[in-house]
C-alpha positions as CSV (number, residue, x, y, z in Angstrom):
1,G,71.5,119.6,113.4
2,L,71.0,122.5,111.1
3,S,73.0,123.2,108.0
4,Y,73.2,126.5,105.6
5,T,73.5,126.6,102.0
6,W,72.7,128.8,99.2
7,I,71.4,128.6,95.9
8,F,72.0,131.5,93.1
9,N,69.5,132.6,90.7
10,N,67.1,129.3,91.5
11,D,69.4,127.1,90.3
12,T,69.5,123.4,92.0
13,L,72.7,123.6,92.4
14,Y,74.1,125.4,95.6
15,V,76.7,127.9,95.8
16,Q,80.4,126.2,95.8
17,E,82.5,127.5,98.6
18,D,85.9,128.6,97.1
19,S,88.7,131.2,97.6
20,R,85.9,134.0,97.4
21,R,82.9,132.2,98.6
22,F,82.0,131.3,102.2
23,V,79.0,129.7,104.3
24,S,79.2,130.3,107.7
25,Q,77.6,127.5,109.2
26,E,77.4,129.3,112.9
27,T,75.2,132.2,111.2
28,G,74.3,131.1,107.7
29,N,75.8,134.2,106.4
30,L,77.3,134.0,102.6
31,Y,80.4,136.0,102.3
32,I,81.6,136.8,98.9
33,A,85.3,138.5,98.3
34,K,86.0,140.8,95.5
35,V,82.4,140.7,93.9
36,E,82.4,140.1,90.5
37,P,79.8,141.0,87.7
38,S,79.3,137.0,87.3
39,D,78.0,137.2,91.1
40,V,75.1,139.6,90.4
41,G,71.8,137.6,90.7
42,N,69.3,136.3,93.5
43,Y,70.5,134.4,96.4
44,T,68.5,132.0,98.6
45,C,69.3,130.7,101.8
46,V,68.5,127.0,102.4
47,V,68.4,125.8,106.3
48,T,68.6,122.1,106.9
49,N,67.9,120.2,109.7
50,S,69.1,116.7,109.2
51,K,67.4,115.5,112.0
52,A,63.8,116.6,110.9
53,E,65.3,115.4,107.4
54,Q,63.8,118.7,106.3
55,S,64.9,121.6,104.3
56,V,63.0,125.4,104.4
57,Q,64.3,128.0,102.0
58,G,64.3,131.9,102.8
59,P,63.0,134.4,99.9
60,P,65.5,135.5,97.5
61,T,67.9,138.2,98.4
62,P,69.2,140.1,95.3
63,L,72.8,141.4,94.7
64,T,73.3,144.3,92.4
65,L,76.6,146.2,91.7
66,R,77.1,149.5,92.5
67,S,76.2,151.9,89.5
68,D,78.1,155.0,90.7
69,G,81.7,153.2,91.1
70,V,82.0,154.3,94.8
71,M,83.8,151.7,97.0
72,G,83.2,152.3,100.4
73,E,86.6,153.1,102.6
74,Y,87.0,152.2,105.9
75,E,89.8,151.1,108.3
76,P,90.7,147.4,108.1
77,K,89.1,145.3,111.1
78,I,88.7,141.9,112.0
79,E,85.2,140.5,112.7
80,V,85.3,138.0,115.5
81,R,82.2,136.4,116.9
82,F,83.4,133.8,119.2
83,P,81.8,132.6,122.6
84,E,83.8,133.8,125.4
85,T,84.5,130.0,125.8
86,T,84.7,127.2,123.3
87,Y,84.0,123.5,124.5
88,A,84.9,120.6,122.5
89,A,85.1,116.8,123.2
90,K,88.4,115.2,122.5
91,G,88.9,113.8,119.4
92,S,86.4,116.2,117.8
93,S,86.4,118.7,115.5
94,V,86.0,122.6,116.2
95,K,85.4,125.3,113.5
96,L,86.3,129.1,114.4
97,E,85.4,131.8,112.1
98,C,87.2,135.1,111.4
99,F,86.9,137.8,109.0
100,A,89.1,140.5,107.9
101,L,87.1,143.5,106.5
102,G,88.6,146.9,105.1
103,K,90.3,148.3,102.2
């Protein structure tokens, strides 16, 4: 019954997922691809328990751009954090998350 959303700069609207932004409903992590200056600010995670009908906000996490202009160089890799076995009932939906990282 937990769901994760993120607030940007104390706005009342949640960060919208799009081609650059993704919120993992498994870990709560917010992923942003190709960071732009407009992404700079404070991000706050909101965890909602639908059964208890309650939400809790975490502390703000600042995102800043590097001033030195240096990008990290690392080999491409795929991050996979699947359980060894995933069970699903017939007719249900399953979401598997896989992320490609690197340059």
